[in-house]
BAFI-3210 file (N, C-alpha, C; in Angstrom, 3 decimals, decimal comma, padded with zeros to 6 digits):
// residues 239
n [1|2|3|4|5|6|7|8|9|10|11|12|13|14|15|16|17|18|19|20|21|22|23|24|25|26|27|28|29|30|31|32|33|34|35|36|37|38|39|40|41|42|43|44|45|46|47|48|49|50|51|52|53|54|55|56|57|58|59|60|61|62|63|64|65|66|67|68|69|70|71|72|73|74|75|76|77|78|79|80|81|82|83|84|85|86|87|88|89|90|91|92|93|94|95|96|97|98|99|100|101|102|103|104|105|106|107|108|109|110|111|112|113|114|115|116|117|118|119|120|121|122|123|124|125|126|127|128|129|130|131|132|133|134|135|136|137|138|139|140|141|142|143|144|145|146|147|148|149|150|151|152|153|154|155|156|157|158|159|160|161|162|163|164|165|166|167|168|169|170|171|172|173|174|175|176|177|178|179|180|181|182|183|184|185|186|187|188|189|190|191|192|193|194|195|196|197|198|199|200|201|202|203|204|205|206|207|208|209|210|211|212|213|214|215|216|217|218|219|220|221|222|223|224|225|226|227|228|229|230|231|232|233|234|235|236|237|238|239]
n.u [001,182|000,039|-002,863|-002,446|-001,059|-002,070|-004,092|-003,481|-002,955|-002,089|-000,080|001,577|001,701|003,226|005,452|006,304|006,617|008,914|010,641|011,399|012,186|014,717|015,946|016,199|017,648|019,642|020,859|020,895|023,660|025,215|025,090|026,787|028,766|030,084|030,880|033,866|036,777|037,213|039,039|039,516|042,056|043,015|044,248|043,390|040,698|040,462|037,756|037,270|035,087|032,619|033,112|033,235|030,029|029,034|029,602|028,381|025,728|025,288|025,224|027,362|029,263|030,690|033,241|033,941|034,768|035,419|035,739|038,561|039,828|041,159|043,538|045,700|048,195|048,908|049,811|051,127|053,669|054,171|052,713|050,668|048,575|046,283|045,212|044,399|042,717|040,361|039,616|038,360|035,970|034,123|032,822|034,186|036,676|038,381|039,795|042,286|043,775|043,748|044,570|047,394|050,690|052,014|049,614|048,220|050,001|050,075|047,301|046,800|048,237|046,872|044,474|043,426|042,724|041,204|039,949|041,186|041,083|042,298|042,075|041,882|042,681|042,611|045,331|048,644|048,340|045,707|044,819|046,053|045,685|043,162|043,081|044,771|042,752|040,607|041,615|042,225|039,231|038,810|040,756|041,922|042,074|040,087|040,407|041,720|044,018|046,511|047,041|049,088|051,882|050,996|048,129|047,268|048,100|046,592|044,686|041,445|041,025|039,624|041,244|042,863|045,136|046,064|046,098|048,776|049,969|049,820|050,004|053,033|053,769|053,252|054,103|056,758|057,778|058,833|058,839|058,149|057,034|054,916|052,739|054,188|054,308|055,401|057,046|054,680|053,260|055,044|054,540|051,919|052,161|054,142|052,539|050,552|052,302|053,565|051,521|050,770|052,834|053,358|050,876|051,249|051,337|048,629|045,623|043,133|042,845|043,242|041,756|042,004|040,898|039,142|036,951|035,601|035,715|033,869|031,550|033,405|031,669|030,914|032,941|033,941|031,606|031,802|034,461|033,729|032,358|029,489|025,834|024,062|021,497|022,273|023,475|025,669|028,482|027,894|028,332|030,350|031,261|032,746|035,050]
n.v [085,430|087,267|088,448|088,240|086,472|084,142|083,823|082,392|079,318|076,136|074,887|077,229|078,090|076,409|076,167|079,145|078,851|076,961|078,457|081,062|079,936|078,684|081,140|081,847|080,247|081,177|084,083|083,066|081,666|083,698|085,709|084,352|083,777|086,030|087,003|086,750|084,083|082,071|079,633|077,207|075,907|074,466|071,577|068,003|066,728|068,836|070,317|070,787|069,029|070,358|073,362|073,277|072,864|074,610|076,807|075,820|076,315|079,121|079,492|079,473|078,153|074,803|073,740|070,147|067,323|065,127|064,927|066,655|065,311|063,904|065,857|065,199|063,782|066,483|067,872|066,768|066,699|069,803|070,921|073,613|074,445|072,852|072,627|075,515|075,769|074,285|075,513|077,300|075,974|076,730|078,052|078,199|076,645|073,131|070,815|067,989|069,047|071,593|072,354|071,455|071,573|074,926|075,013|077,436|079,279|079,071|079,611|082,674|084,094|083,703|083,904|086,795|089,164|086,680|084,783|083,452|080,560|079,342|076,326|075,012|072,425|072,532|072,001|070,443|067,511|066,798|066,809|065,004|062,572|062,700|062,507|059,893|058,396|058,877|057,611|055,302|054,330|054,349|052,488|050,774|048,570|049,878|050,269|052,749|052,356|053,508|053,291|050,645|050,249|048,280|048,403|050,273|050,808|049,551|049,937|052,260|055,254|057,390|056,131|052,855|052,657|055,369|056,585|055,930|056,992|059,877|059,712|059,326|061,415|063,931|063,876|062,383|060,297|057,207|054,215|052,039|053,015|054,301|056,740|058,494|059,676|061,925|063,078|063,057|065,538|067,210|068,370|069,141|071,228|072,941|073,510|074,690|077,305|078,012|079,431|080,985|082,617|083,480|085,037|087,209|090,096|090,816|090,528|090,894|089,179|086,516|083,703|082,605|079,751|077,593|075,650|074,795|076,162|078,902|081,017|081,740|080,723|083,678|084,908|083,700|084,248|087,433|087,610|087,042|088,863|088,725|088,320|086,218|083,190|081,254|080,337|078,681|076,722|074,088|070,562|068,491|065,145|064,267|063,565]
n.w [097,560|094,015|092,914|089,913|089,785|090,657|089,185|086,774|085,158|085,949|084,991|084,120|086,858|087,966|086,848|087,427|090,197|089,731|088,598|090,432|092,438|092,119|090,935|093,504|094,764|092,981|094,026|096,710|096,062|095,124|097,002|099,089|098,068|097,833|100,572|102,358|102,116|104,402|106,530|108,147|110,328|112,467|113,761|112,870|114,985|116,787|117,420|114,464|112,611|114,381|113,702|110,748|110,956|111,845|110,904|108,499|109,392|109,570|106,799|104,897|102,301|103,119|102,232|100,466|102,350|102,117|099,204|099,418|100,713|098,235|097,700|098,682|098,439|096,269|098,093|099,813|097,436|097,626|095,912|095,019|093,303|092,519|094,842|095,441|093,422|094,181|096,466|094,973|094,897|097,421|099,626|102,538|104,390|105,693|107,439|106,253|103,379|104,194|107,284|106,884|107,164|105,935|104,385|104,171|104,293|101,171|100,763|101,916|100,491|097,850|098,355|099,005|101,820|103,309|105,927|108,673|110,557|113,575|115,026|118,844|121,245|125,094|125,957|124,415|125,888|125,703|123,187|121,865|123,617|122,599|119,653|119,468|120,839|119,244|116,075|116,869|117,933|114,823|112,799|114,568|117,774|119,225|121,845|122,620|122,358|120,365|116,985|114,839|112,489|110,469|110,779|110,282|107,627|106,290|106,902|105,737|104,461|102,006|100,543|100,737|102,938|103,179|105,567|106,799|104,705|105,537|108,132|107,791|106,285|108,472|110,778|111,113|112,646|114,374|112,498|113,888|115,988|115,575|116,741|118,462|121,357|122,191|119,994|118,460|119,846|120,017|117,523|117,562|119,017|117,434|115,076|116,324|117,338|114,893|113,369|114,601|114,795|112,402|111,333|113,431|112,901|112,478|113,629|112,894|111,098|112,102|114,218|117,027|118,757|121,002|120,804|123,068|125,341|127,566|125,688|123,521|121,015|120,401|120,410|117,825|115,842|116,090|114,865|112,335|111,555|111,526|112,191|114,160|114,748|116,873|119,992|121,225|120,008|117,995|118,900|117,688|116,485|119,090|120,957]
ca.u [001,449|-000,740|-003,546|-002,364|-000,124|-003,653|-004,615|-002,331|-003,323|-001,940|001,238|002,301|002,065|004,584|006,545|007,007|007,229|010,164|011,511|011,623|013,522|016,029|016,310|016,811|018,871|021,375|021,067|021,958|024,872|025,865|025,401|027,367|030,346|030,645|031,253|035,302|036,290|036,975|039,972|039,849|043,270|043,661|044,551|042,342|040,712|040,439|036,883|037,225|034,408|032,346|033,322|032,007|029,024|028,619|029,842|026,903|024,577|025,777|024,977|028,440|029,422|031,725|034,408|033,572|036,067|035,913|036,816|039,492|040,940|042,387|044,365|046,670|049,954|049,191|050,148|052,592|054,765|054,471|051,538|049,855|048,133|045,089|044,357|043,951|041,310|039,474|039,368|036,629|034,629|033,077|033,882|035,079|037,641|038,670|040,561|042,896|044,767|043,871|045,168|048,227|051,597|052,684|049,129|047,973|050,673|049,420|046,324|046,508|048,406|046,267|042,760|043,817|041,663|040,834|039,866|041,839|040,590|043,404|041,143|043,045|042,692|043,042|046,952|048,598|047,858|044,172|044,755|047,298|044,196|041,672|043,619|044,916|041,461|039,654|042,140|042,136|038,284|038,675|041,835|042,707|041,067|039,090|040,573|042,630|045,807|046,749|046,759|050,213|052,426|050,479|047,029|047,920|048,794|045,559|043,167|040,832|040,294|039,385|042,084|044,101|046,576|046,137|046,292|050,182|050,660|049,403|051,074|054,446|054,446|052,749|054,962|058,258|058,020|059,733|057,797|057,726|056,292|053,271|052,196|055,350|053,793|056,183|056,917|052,904|052,694|056,243|054,040|050,966|052,399|055,021|052,154|050,254|053,078|053,980|050,397|050,357|054,000|052,858|049,690|051,364|050,660|047,568|045,030|041,725|042,846|043,143|040,919|042,531|039,477|038,895|035,331|034,957|035,576|032,724|031,917|033,935|030,820|030,431|034,357|033,912|030,871|032,725|035,474|033,378|030,909|027,936|024,883|023,791|020,472|022,445|024,311|026,878|028,768|026,648|029,667|029,913|032,378|033,390|036,457]
ca.v [085,290|088,166|087,645|087,964|084,839|082,887|083,799|081,889|078,580|075,487|074,591|078,487|078,659|075,695|077,075|080,376|078,390|076,711|080,127|081,643|078,650|078,326|082,224|082,329|079,304|081,814|084,522|082,949|081,048|084,861|086,257|083,265|083,791|087,464|086,289|086,508|082,398|081,397|078,606|076,438|075,403|074,164|070,705|067,271|066,550|070,317|070,567|071,413|069,322|071,581|073,970|072,995|072,673|075,956|077,843|075,778|077,366|080,479|079,666|078,846|076,555|074,435|073,015|068,893|066,821|063,820|065,190|066,988|064,219|063,894|067,080|064,955|064,084|067,291|068,850|066,165|067,586|070,929|071,927|073,746|074,829|071,925|072,919|076,493|075,676|073,499|076,476|078,444|075,379|076,771|079,267|077,623|074,943|073,134|069,488|067,818|069,685|072,865|072,226|071,113|073,085|075,058|075,188|078,424|080,711|080,149|080,525|083,550|084,855|083,401|084,426|088,097|089,153|085,684|084,851|082,130|080,296|077,958|075,833|074,336|071,907|073,374|071,528|069,272|066,290|066,662|067,033|063,777|061,810|062,905|062,215|058,738|057,705|058,783|056,569|053,977|053,426|054,444|051,833|049,997|047,641|050,876|050,251|053,755|052,256|053,884|052,097|049,898|050,437|047,576|048,745|052,189|050,755|048,336|051,737|052,870|056,720|057,637|054,604|051,995|052,838|056,566|056,460|055,361|057,878|061,102|059,490|059,539|063,264|064,418|063,318|061,979|059,253|055,991|053,579|050,866|053,985|056,124|057,987|058,886|060,638|063,215|063,727|064,052|066,970|068,815|068,451|070,091|072,632|074,056|074,003|076,617|078,537|078,924|079,964|082,206|083,486|084,252|086,507|088,050|091,606|090,759|090,053|090,499|087,875|085,067|083,822|080,988|079,314|076,868|075,887|074,060|077,096|079,514|083,254|081,218|081,323|085,158|085,660|083,346|085,241|088,530|087,360|087,066|089,999|088,293|087,933|084,534|082,843|080,440|081,186|078,698|076,080|072,343|069,962|067,717|064,374|064,406|062,605]
ca.w [095,869|093,773|091,974|089,027|089,978|091,141|087,562|085,910|084,843|086,883|084,662|084,497|088,170|088,378|086,121|088,212|091,321|089,794|088,503|091,644|093,502|090,920|091,295|095,467|094,697|092,573|094,821|097,733|095,916|094,965|098,708|099,918|097,142|097,928|101,362|102,320|102,449|105,868|106,742|109,632|109,804|113,550|113,407|113,666|116,621|117,788|116,965|113,134|112,724|114,701|113,315|110,151|111,278|112,680|109,672|107,559|110,516|109,335|105,633|104,691|101,921|103,365|100,443|100,592|103,122|101,464|097,949|099,458|100,618|096,871|097,140|099,428|097,106|095,609|099,337|099,421|096,630|097,925|094,423|095,879|092,575|092,352|096,526|095,412|092,214|094,641|096,594|094,114|095,009|097,939|100,743|103,643|104,512|107,168|107,611|104,954|103,902|105,005|108,038|107,029|107,218|104,614|103,403|105,046|103,755|100,255|100,398|102,079|098,836|096,882|098,585|100,013|103,507|103,954|107,425|109,411|112,255|114,546|116,223|119,489|122,683|126,480|125,865|123,488|126,220|125,618|121,901|121,869|123,847|121,678|118,274|119,660|121,002|117,531|115,650|117,790|116,852|113,643|112,788|115,665|118,658|119,802|122,981|123,000|122,162|118,961|115,235|114,359|111,274|110,195|111,296|109,481|106,089|105,994|107,164|104,732|104,130|100,823|099,373|101,200|102,926|103,605|107,576|106,910|104,107|106,612|109,235|107,872|106,112|109,075|112,009|111,074|113,856|114,367|111,869|115,155|117,169|114,609|117,630|119,673|122,067|122,134|118,344|117,938|121,162|119,393|116,031|117,417|119,340|116,495|114,593|116,443|117,224|113,549|112,289|115,393|114,457|110,821|111,578|114,619|112,778|111,526|114,274|112,174|110,096|112,701|115,441|117,816|119,280|121,777|121,195|124,211|126,098|127,058|125,035|122,154|119,896|120,790|119,396|116,119|114,853|115,500|114,069|111,183|111,585|111,232|113,348|114,349|116,122|117,766|121,177|121,189|119,044|117,722|119,239|116,911|116,933|120,467|121,710]
c.u [000,055|-001,620|-003,302|-001,533|-001,144|-003,905|-004,157|-002,833|-002,169|-000,210|001,922|002,498|003,534|005,436|007,302|007,664|008,849|011,046|012,152|012,275|014,854|016,625|016,794|017,769|020,367|021,616|021,182|023,392|025,591|026,658|026,060|028,813|030,827|031,396|033,497|035,527|036,840|037,511|040,220|041,242|043,957|043,572|043,372|041,832|040,401|039,289|036,699|035,782|032,804|032,192|032,580|030,553|028,328|028,785|028,399|025,761|024,677|025,548|026,069|028,375|030,602|032,202|033,840|034,989|036,098|036,515|038,164|040,317|042,336|043,539|045,803|048,041|049,938|050,114|051,402|053,927|054,692|053,498|050,645|048,291|046,499|044,542|043,880|042,735|040,398|039,047|038,166|035,586|033,297|033,491|034,030|035,114|038,117|039,216|041,807|042,528|044,854|044,585|046,342|049,595|051,956|051,170|048,581|048,428|050,099|048,478|045,894|047,107|047,522|044,733|043,038|042,476|040,531|040,247|040,188|041,332|041,509|042,332|042,328|042,146|042,781|044,632|047,428|048,490|046,818|043,999|045,479|046,310|043,353|042,282|043,805|043,790|040,985|040,448|041,992|040,614|037,903|038,878|042,475|041,459|039,607|039,171|041,614|044,051|045,846|046,955|048,173|050,622|051,084|048,828|046,705|047,659|047,571|044,149|042,743|040,584|040,568|040,404|042,433|045,224|046,662|046,548|048,132|050,450|050,725|050,250|052,297|055,028|054,112|053,824|056,271|058,666|058,574|058,467|056,963|056,672|055,422|053,238|052,934|054,552|054,715|056,328|055,251|052,562|053,636|055,009|052,590|051,508|052,970|053,665|051,086|050,684|053,354|052,728|050,221|051,561|053,210|051,676|049,945|051,039|049,223|046,300|043,563|041,949|042,902|042,670|041,714|041,554|039,731|037,785|034,923|034,327|034,727|033,468|033,028|033,186|030,976|031,560|034,554|032,610|031,009|033,217|035,149|032,346|029,760|027,050|024,214|022,118|020,820|023,431|025,819|026,795|027,940|028,345|029,231|031,700|033,068|034,174|037,150]
c.v [086,756|087,928|087,734|086,190|083,769|082,923|082,605|080,578|077,264|075,119|075,711|078,488|077,664|075,934|077,791|079,881|077,929|077,958|081,003|080,503|078,561|080,178|082,732|081,646|080,004|082,965|084,300|082,842|082,578|085,960|085,830|083,561|084,562|087,897|086,473|084,662|082,989|079,731|078,441|075,577|074,730|072,095|069,250|067,020|067,974|071,114|071,579|070,708|070,256|072,547|074,716|073,281|074,000|076,859|077,664|076,307|078,485|080,965|079,936|077,667|076,190|073,238|071,095|067,996|065,846|064,350|065,723|066,235|064,499|064,691|066,374|065,033|065,674|067,999|067,773|066,399|068,442|071,736|072,341|074,600|073,736|072,585|074,842|076,490|074,994|074,388|077,560|077,213|075,726|078,103|079,366|076,120|074,391|071,466|069,626|068,615|071,346|072,990|071,669|071,998|073,333|075,810|076,528|079,801|080,863|080,152|081,662|084,313|084,796|083,763|085,603|088,508|087,908|085,384|083,070|081,654|078,838|077,448|074,931|073,851|072,733|073,023|070,726|067,560|065,944|066,541|065,251|062,768|061,633|062,236|060,508|057,653|057,655|057,611|055,378|053,294|053,732|052,975|050,952|048,985|048,600|051,143|051,954|054,193|052,713|052,912|052,065|050,616|049,721|048,159|050,008|051,892|049,707|048,914|051,467|054,099|057,489|056,490|053,701|052,604|054,758|056,938|056,880|056,570|059,255|060,780|060,054|060,880|063,977|064,783|062,914|061,167|058,278|055,131|052,046|051,888|055,264|057,366|058,538|059,981|062,330|064,178|064,404|065,700|068,072|069,205|069,743|071,512|073,794|074,254|075,502|077,798|079,400|079,410|081,052|083,230|084,685|085,405|086,954|089,326|091,565|090,109|089,773|089,541|086,542|085,200|082,715|081,217|078,258|076,764|075,270|075,253|078,197|080,745|082,152|081,261|082,827|085,583|085,162|083,973|086,767|088,426|087,901|087,648|089,623|087,757|086,844|084,382|082,110|081,127|080,555|077,411|074,719|071,708|068,414|066,713|064,599|063,126|062,816]
c.w [095,711|092,784|091,277|088,333|090,281|089,897|086,736|086,042|085,896|086,334|084,640|085,659|088,653|087,881|087,032|089,155|091,009|089,595|089,265|092,639|092,839|091,609|093,031|095,410|094,227|093,270|095,722|097,602|095,668|096,362|099,247|099,722|097,187|099,378|101,790|102,797|103,821|105,735|107,974|109,720|111,465|112,674|113,411|114,936|117,189|117,644|115,422|112,741|112,756|114,504|111,596|109,795|111,501|111,631|108,575|108,156|110,089|107,537|104,521|103,794|101,934|101,703|101,292|101,155|102,043|100,154|098,168|099,390|099,481|096,499|097,916|098,726|096,571|097,105|099,476|098,957|096,757|096,241|095,006|094,614|092,080|094,063|096,050|094,394|093,465|095,619|096,264|094,356|095,936|099,200|102,150|103,893|105,923|106,624|106,764|104,093|104,034|106,257|108,531|106,698|105,852|103,492|103,440|104,330|102,196|099,713|101,034|100,736|098,133|097,005|099,790|100,472|102,986|105,289|107,960|110,854|112,712|116,133|117,551|120,587|123,932|125,976|125,154|124,616|125,548|124,079|121,673|122,160|122,851|120,142|118,268|119,767|119,433|116,255|115,094|117,364|115,593|112,602|113,434|116,136|119,373|120,968|123,626|122,717|120,699|117,813|115,423|113,343|110,399|110,129|110,010|107,909|105,360|106,434|105,458|105,161|102,900|099,780|100,760|101,494|103,726|105,009|107,029|106,001|104,973|106,931|108,918|107,084|106,991|110,150|111,818|112,244|113,573|113,445|113,162|116,499|116,274|115,540|118,571|119,984|121,929|121,252|117,884|119,072|120,390|118,403|116,069|117,762|118,206|115,466|114,715|116,848|115,289|112,758|113,330|114,995|113,196|110,675|112,709|114,256|111,992|112,262|113,826|111,393|110,762|113,714|116,273|119,064|119,540|121,914|121,936|125,282|125,936|126,648|123,981|120,700|119,704|119,784|118,280|116,071|114,600|115,180|113,051|110,796|111,533|112,356|113,116|115,496|116,885|118,609|121,502|119,766|119,094|118,204|118,451|116,644|118,211|120,775|122,554]
res [m|s|n|k|i|r|m|l|n|g|d|a|r|i|a|l|a|l|w|f|r|k|a|k|r|i|f|n|t|i|r|v|f|r|r|k|k|v|f|v|i|g|l|n|k|t|g|t|t|t|m|a|k|a|l|r|d|l|g|y|l|v|g|s|e|e|d|a|k|s|l|f|d|a|w|a|k|r|d|f|k|k|i|v|r|f|c|k|s|a|q|a|f|q|d|s|p|f|s|f|p|f|t|y|v|v|l|d|y|a|f|p|g|s|k|f|i|l|t|v|r|d|d|d|q|q|w|y|r|s|i|t|r|f|h|s|k|l|w|a|d|g|d|g|v|p|p|t|k|k|q|l|q|e|a|f|n|s|y|k|g|r|p|w|d|v|n|r|e|l|f|e|t|p|e|e|d|p|y|n|e|a|i|l|k|d|f|y|n|r|h|n|s|n|v|i|a|y|f|r|k|r|p|n|d|l|l|v|i|n|v|g|e|t|g|s|y|s|k|f|i|d|f|l|g|i|r|s|r|f|s|d|f|p|w|e|n|r|t]
***
């Protein structure tokens, strides 16, 4: 602090300090929003929460996952206008509805030059085991057995019954077998294949990454073109 600032009275110093703090927030917001948007489009339980934490650590403003849940109905109707508007609220986004089919295509057109990150697991079996175990803890008995139709209809996630609505929209499994293993594995593999095929001639726009693999963090920051004081991903929500 300069001598002139030290000579100010107490109220003036407080006001000046508040002004500097506000100016710093504005500068940081401008700095963040000048970056290209980042969309994490891997399915739930592929390291998306870990990716969100890593992006925050790099200074990205990550969109509210809780607020984004309200966009489910719009996505189900393929009304992407609300989703595009929501994407103006932050710089990086993950999970529902950004990991749902079709969304990445619309976002690619709405926000040219954005970066897309497809998070994956070692294989479809690892992903299936992870999502059923996680949903069992959330909405069933926690013994690894996936929830039933009734349990999903009674479950609360933003609103009562949303887990059942999402299950119906995404997986097209029999109602008496909402976590049918073959169908869910096929969904996982088709989603990944479709994303990779869509970006097949644009390697600079898509990063396919397994956050559990050695060296994956270096690929991540290289893809974003950002330096980092960290050497690895923070591991969040492990199942």
